[in-house]
C-alpha positions in Angstrom: 165.3 110.7 244.2 167.5 111.9 247.0 167.0 110.6 250.5 166.0 114.1 251.7 163.3 114.5 249.1 162.1 110.9 249.7 161.8 111.7 253.4 159.9 114.9 252.7 157.5 113.2 250.3 157.0 110.4 252.8 156.2 112.9 255.6 153.6 114.7 253.4 152.0 111.4 252.6 151.9 110.3 256.3 150.5 113.7 257.4 147.9 113.5 254.6 146.9 110.0 255.6 146.7 110.9 259.3 144.6 113.9 258.4 142.1 111.7 256.6 142.0 109.1 259.3 141.9 111.6 262.2 140.0 114.7 261.0 140.5 117.8 263.2 137.3 118.5 265.0 136.6 119.5 268.6 133.6 119.4 270.9 133.9 121.1 274.3 131.2 120.4 276.9 132.1 121.6 280.4 130.8 123.8 283.2 132.5 127.1 282.4 133.1 127.8 278.7 129.6 128.0 277.2 127.5 129.8 279.8 125.2 132.7 279.0 123.0 134.6 281.4 119.5 135.2 280.0 116.8 137.3 281.8 115.3 134.0 283.0 118.4 132.2 284.1 121.8 130.8 283.0 122.1 128.3 280.1 125.0 126.0 279.3 125.6 124.9 275.8 128.6 123.4 274.0 131.4 124.5 271.6 131.9 122.6 268.4 134.7 123.6 266.1 134.7 127.1 267.6 131.0 127.7 267.4 128.9 128.0 270.5 125.7 126.0 270.3 122.6 126.1 272.5 119.6 124.0 271.8 116.2 123.6 273.3 116.0 126.9 275.3 112.5 127.6 276.5 111.4 131.1 275.2 107.8 130.8 276.5 105.2 128.6 278.0 101.5 128.1 277.2 98.5 126.0 278.2 96.9 124.4 275.2 94.9 126.9 273.0 95.9 129.8 275.2 98.2 132.8 274.6 101.9 132.2 275.4 103.5 133.6 278.5 107.1 134.3 279.6 108.9 131.1 280.7 109.4 130.4 284.4 112.7 131.7 285.7 115.2 129.3 287.2 118.0 129.3 289.6 121.4 127.7 288.9 122.2 126.5 285.4 120.0 124.8 282.8 121.7 122.7 280.1 120.9 123.5 276.5 122.6 120.6 274.7 119.9 119.0 272.5 116.9 120.0 270.5 113.6 120.5 272.4 110.2 119.0 271.8 108.4 119.9 268.6 104.7 120.5 268.2 102.3 117.6 267.9 101.5 116.8 264.2 100.0 114.1 262.1 102.2 111.1 261.2 104.3 112.0 258.2 102.6 110.3 255.3 105.7 110.7 253.0 107.7 108.4 255.2 106.0 105.6 253.3 107.9 106.8 250.2 111.4 105.4 250.4 112.7 107.9 247.9 111.2 110.9 249.7 112.7 109.6 253.0 116.1 109.3 251.4 116.0 112.8 249.9 114.8 114.7 253.0 116.2 112.6 255.9 113.5 113.8 258.3 113.9 113.7 262.0 110.5 113.9 263.6 111.9 114.2 267.1 109.7 114.2 270.3 106.3 115.7 270.0 104.6 117.5 272.8 102.3 120.4 273.8 105.4 121.8 275.5 107.2 122.9 272.4 108.1 126.6 272.7 111.8 126.4 272.5 114.7 127.7 270.3 118.3 127.1 269.3 121.2 129.4 268.9 124.5 129.1 267.0 127.1 131.9 267.4 130.9 132.5 267.0 131.1 134.3 270.3 129.3 134.9 273.6 129.5 137.6 276.2 132.0 139.5 274.0 130.1 142.7 273.5 130.0 142.2 269.7 126.9 143.0 267.7 126.6 140.3 265.1 123.6 140.3 262.7 120.9 137.9 263.9 119.1 135.5 261.5 115.9 133.8 262.9 114.8 130.7 260.9 111.1 129.9 260.6 110.8 126.2 259.5 108.6 125.0 256.7 105.8 122.5 256.7 102.9 124.8 255.9 101.3 125.8 259.1 100.7 122.1 260.0 104.0 120.3 260.4 107.8 120.6 260.7 110.3 121.7 263.4 113.5 123.6 263.8 115.3 120.2 263.8 113.4 118.2 261.2 115.9 118.5 258.4 119.7 118.0 258.9 120.7 121.1 256.9 118.8 123.4 259.3 122.0 123.3 261.4 123.3 126.8 261.9 127.0 126.1 262.4 128.2 127.2 259.0 126.2 130.4 258.9 127.5 131.2 262.4 131.1 130.8 261.0 130.2 133.7 258.7 129.7 135.9 261.8 126.0 135.9 262.2 124.0 134.6 265.1 121.6 131.9 263.9 118.4 131.3 265.8 115.8 128.7 264.9 112.5 128.2 266.7 109.6 125.7 267.4 106.1 126.9 267.9 102.5 125.6 267.9 101.1 124.3 264.6 98.0 123.0 263.0 95.1 122.4 265.3 97.1 123.5 268.4 98.2 126.7 266.8 95.3 127.9 264.7 91.9 126.3 265.7 89.7 129.3 266.6 87.9 128.4 269.8 87.2 132.1 270.7 83.5 131.5 270.8 84.0 129.1 273.8 85.4 131.6 276.3 87.9 134.4 277.0 90.8 132.0 277.8 90.6 130.8 274.1 90.4 134.3 272.6 93.7 133.9 270.8 93.6 130.2 269.9 93.2 131.0 266.2 96.5 132.9 266.2 98.4 131.1 269.0 101.2 130.0 266.6 101.7 133.6 265.5 101.9 134.8 269.0 104.5 132.1 269.8 106.7 133.5 267.0 106.3 137.0 268.3 107.2 135.7 271.8 110.4 134.1 270.4 111.3 137.4 268.7 110.8 139.2 272.1 113.1 136.6 273.6 115.7 137.5 271.0 115.3 141.2 271.7 115.9 140.6 275.4 118.6 138.0 275.4 120.6 137.8 272.1 123.2 140.3 273.2 124.6 137.7 275.6 125.0 135.4 272.6 127.0 137.9 270.7 124.1 139.2 268.6 122.6 142.6 267.8 119.0 142.9 268.9 118.5 145.9 266.6 119.6 144.0 263.5 117.4 140.9 263.1 116.4 139.2 259.9 113.6 136.6 259.8 113.8 134.0 257.0 111.8 130.9 256.2 111.0 128.5 253.4 107.5 127.3 252.2 105.3 127.7 255.3 108.2 129.5 256.9 108.0 132.0 254.1 104.3 132.4 254.7 105.1 133.1 258.4 107.5 135.9 257.3 104.7 137.4 255.3 102.3 137.2 258.3 104.8 138.7 260.7 105.2 141.6 258.3 101.5 142.3 259.0 101.6 141.7 262.7 101.7 144.9 264.8 103.1 143.1 267.9 106.1 142.0 265.8 106.9 145.6 264.7 110.4 146.6 265.7 111.4 143.0 266.6 112.9 142.3 263.1 114.3 144.5 260.4 114.2 142.6 257.1 112.7 139.3 255.8 113.5 136.5 253.4 110.7 134.5 251.8 111.8 131.3 250.1 109.1 129.4 248.1 106.5 130.7 250.5 104.6 133.7 249.0 101.4 132.8 250.7 99.4 135.9 251.8 96.0 134.5 252.5 94.5 134.2 256.0 91.8 132.0 257.4 88.4 133.8 257.6 87.2 134.1 261.2 83.8 132.7 260.7 85.1 129.7 258.6 87.5 128.9 261.3 85.0 129.2 264.1 82.5 127.0 262.3 85.1 124.3 261.9 86.1 124.5 265.5 82.5 124.1 266.6 82.2 121.0 264.3 85.4 119.5 265.8 84.2 120.2 269.4 81.0 118.4 268.5 82.9 115.4 267.2 84.7 115.3 270.6 81.4 115.3 272.5 82.1 118.6 274.1 80.1 121.8 274.5 80.4 125.3 276.1 80.1 123.8 279.6 82.7 121.0 279.1 85.1 122.7 276.6 88.0 122.8 279.1 88.4 119.1 278.7 89.8 119.8 275.3 93.0 120.9 276.9 93.8 117.4 278.2 92.4 115.2 275.4 95.3 113.2 273.8 96.4 114.8 270.6 95.6 111.6 268.6 92.0 111.9 269.5 91.9 115.6 268.7 93.5 114.9 265.3 91.0 112.1 264.6 88.0 114.3 265.4 89.4 117.2 263.4 90.1 114.9 260.4 86.6 113.5 260.5 85.1 116.9 260.6 87.2 118.3 257.8 86.8 115.3 255.5 83.1 115.4 256.1 83.0 118.9 254.7 85.5 118.1 252.0 84.5 114.5 251.0 86.4 114.5 247.7 89.6 115.9 249.0 91.8 112.9 249.9 94.6 115.3 250.9 93.2 115.8 254.4 92.7 112.1 255.0 96.2 111.3 253.9 98.1 114.2 255.6 95.8 114.8 258.5 93.5 117.7 259.4 96.3 120.0 260.3 96.8 120.9 256.7 93.4 122.7 256.7 94.4 125.2 259.4 96.2 128.5 259.0 96.5 131.7 261.0 93.1 133.5 261.4 92.4 137.1 260.5 91.3 137.8 264.0 91.2 141.6 263.8 93.6 142.1 266.7 96.8 140.1 266.5 96.5 140.1 262.7 94.3 143.1 262.2 94.2 143.4 258.4 94.5 141.2 255.3 98.1 141.1 254.3 97.4 143.2 251.1 95.6 145.9 253.0 97.4 149.3 252.6 97.3 149.7 256.4 99.9 147.0 256.7 102.4 149.6 255.5 102.1 151.2 258.9 103.5 148.0 260.4 106.4 147.0 258.0 106.8 149.7 255.4 110.4 150.0 254.2 111.7 146.7 255.5 113.9 145.1 252.8 112.8 141.6 251.5 114.2 138.8 249.4 111.5 136.8 247.7 111.9 133.8 245.4 111.2 130.2 244.4 112.9 127.3 242.7 113.0 126.6 238.9 110.8 123.4 239.3 108.2 125.4 241.2 107.1 127.3 238.1 103.6 127.5 239.4 104.9 129.6 242.3 106.3 132.4 240.1 103.1 134.4 239.8 102.8 134.4 243.6 106.4 135.7 243.9 105.6 138.6 241.6 102.3 139.2 243.3 103.9 139.3 246.7 106.6 141.7 245.5 104.1 143.9 243.8 101.9 144.0 246.9 104.8 145.1 249.1 106.0 147.6 246.4 102.6 149.3 246.5 103.0 149.7 250.2 106.3 151.6 249.7 108.8 148.8 250.0 111.3 149.7 247.3 114.1 147.4 248.5 113.0 144.1 247.3 115.1 141.4 245.7 113.7 138.5 243.6 115.3 135.2 242.7 114.9 131.8 241.2 117.1 128.9 242.4 118.0 126.8 239.3 120.8 124.4 240.2 119.2 120.9 239.8 119.9 117.9 242.1 121.7 115.1 240.2 119.8 112.4 242.1 117.4 109.9 240.7 118.6 110.5 237.1 118.0 114.2 237.6 114.3 113.9 238.0 114.3 115.6 241.5 115.5 118.7 239.7 115.1 121.9 241.7 112.2 120.6 243.7 110.7 122.2 246.8 113.5 122.7 249.5 116.5 122.3 247.2 117.8 125.8 247.9 118.0 125.3 251.6 121.3 123.4 251.8 122.9 126.2 249.8 121.4 129.0 251.9 122.7 127.3 255.1 126.0 126.4 253.4 125.3 122.8 254.5 126.0 120.8 251.3 127.3 117.8 253.2 124.3 117.7 255.5 122.0 118.0 252.4 124.0 115.6 250.2 121.1 113.1 249.9 119.0 115.9 248.5 121.4 118.0 246.3 124.5 115.9 245.9 127.9 117.1 247.1 130.2 117.8 244.1 132.5 120.8 244.1 130.1 123.0 242.2 127.5 122.5 244.9 130.0 123.6 247.6 131.0 126.6 245.6 127.4 127.8 245.0 126.5 127.2 248.6 129.4 129.3 249.8 128.4 132.1 247.5 124.7 132.0 248.1 125.1 131.9 251.9 127.4 134.9 251.6 124.6 136.8 249.8 122.1 135.9 252.5 124.5 136.9 255.2 125.3 140.2 253.4 121.5 140.9 253.4 121.3 140.1 257.1 124.1 142.6 257.8 122.7 145.7 256.2 119.7 144.8 254.0 121.8 144.9 250.8 122.5 141.4 249.4 125.7 142.2 247.6 129.2 140.7 247.7 132.5 141.9 246.1 131.7 140.2 242.8 127.9 140.3 242.8 125.3 143.1 242.8 121.7 142.3 243.1 119.3 144.6 241.2 116.5 146.1 243.3 113.1 145.0 242.1 111.3 147.2 239.5 107.7 146.3 238.7 108.2 147.2 235.1 111.4 145.3 234.2 111.1 142.7 237.0 114.8 141.9 237.5 115.3 138.4 238.9 118.6 136.7 240.0 119.0 133.1 238.8 121.2 131.2 241.2 123.1 128.4 239.4 126.7 127.4 238.7 126.7 130.6 236.7 124.5 133.2 238.5 122.8 135.7 236.2 120.1 138.3 236.2 117.1 138.0 233.9 114.2 140.4 233.2 110.6 140.1 232.1 110.3 138.8 228.6 113.6 136.8 228.7 113.6 133.3 227.2 114.4 131.9 230.7 110.8 132.4 231.8 109.5 130.5 228.8 111.8 127.6 229.7 110.7 127.7 233.3 107.0 127.9 232.3 107.3 124.9 229.9 109.1 122.7 232.4 107.5 119.2 232.8 108.5 117.2 235.8 109.4 113.6 235.1 109.1 110.8 237.7 112.0 108.6 238.3 111.2 105.3 236.7 111.8 103.3 239.9 109.1 105.4 241.7 106.3 104.5 239.3 
């Protein structure tokens, strides 16, 4: 080998070694480069690897069990550098499972009544560009979760695909959906407070997202599990009309609502457990959440003595948005919902291991089709996790690291081999394409619009395909039997 070639090879090796030892990343936090003026005041974020990031911005304020109001304006500059408080919720029972904790890597953050805040990731600010906006609604049923609870909720990699990613916290469980309307006018909206919070967040986006480089007239809401249920509810919420333009429902085709009388009866039982009545009800606004949770759990378990679920996971799992007749005026399958959201494109799907959810996916799609929504796209996510000898499979949540293009942040759940990165890049492209114009197509991929007769469904895997009703794929999905990892027995 000549000296010149040897020097060249040595230089490449040295550069390679230096690159591994000193990866090229940048974080800029100063007083000038990440400032955005909102209608309430100026916020200061930070820039990481070219993406402007703002966390914990207040979009509203609210007294406990009351309707949300606009946040207080401020003078000067407020920092927006770290995630805000999340809603009070029961202790996470699954932390006791070492395997679950490893897979999900939860961050339960700081819990508070003061939790109406959001986060923004964007490739540009104050630049006049109109990037599509994607608003993430976290999972956890209507009882738990937060915009920061899972590491792969980070919006950096979606923002690199030139969308503005927004994620929100809002009121949950007892604080979001206990119907105290019988106890006075100030509690009129307590059964739908969490829904009103989400609408308030979308109003904030409408008023402010242009400064963050986003288009307020091109907003997609998307969510998983309970977040998917929230998308369904917002599709039937008149006050949300015009604040978003398409929706994505991942493993969350819940369309049921709490009956008003059922919710009010339970609220009265809980108030009784707390030793309160119509004259002393306002004390409920300052009772520590732990006491409120204990009273609610006792009341709910008393009425459901054989259901250990509520005792293990807390009373919050019982609560859901109430069909109050005003904020949510109709059942979600009522034809009148078409006046609110007819024509909005939707993506609806679930994961391969969630075979029991498939009928709900079809029912959700058929329900919206009957309302005149003919731009629906159905999917099944079918790439299994390699962890725990493959027994985790395509469990609840496994599609999310792919949707967010965050394989490294989701590596403890889905692995991190090259095939995972490849599918994540493709799947996030499809989600971003849908956010741009409502058509989830890429150069090499065309998604068939839903037809209730043939029921085309995209199967996302290392090789993505389209299947139709009657195909053998559905027999395989229906016959799937989940195995438990031997060390978890």
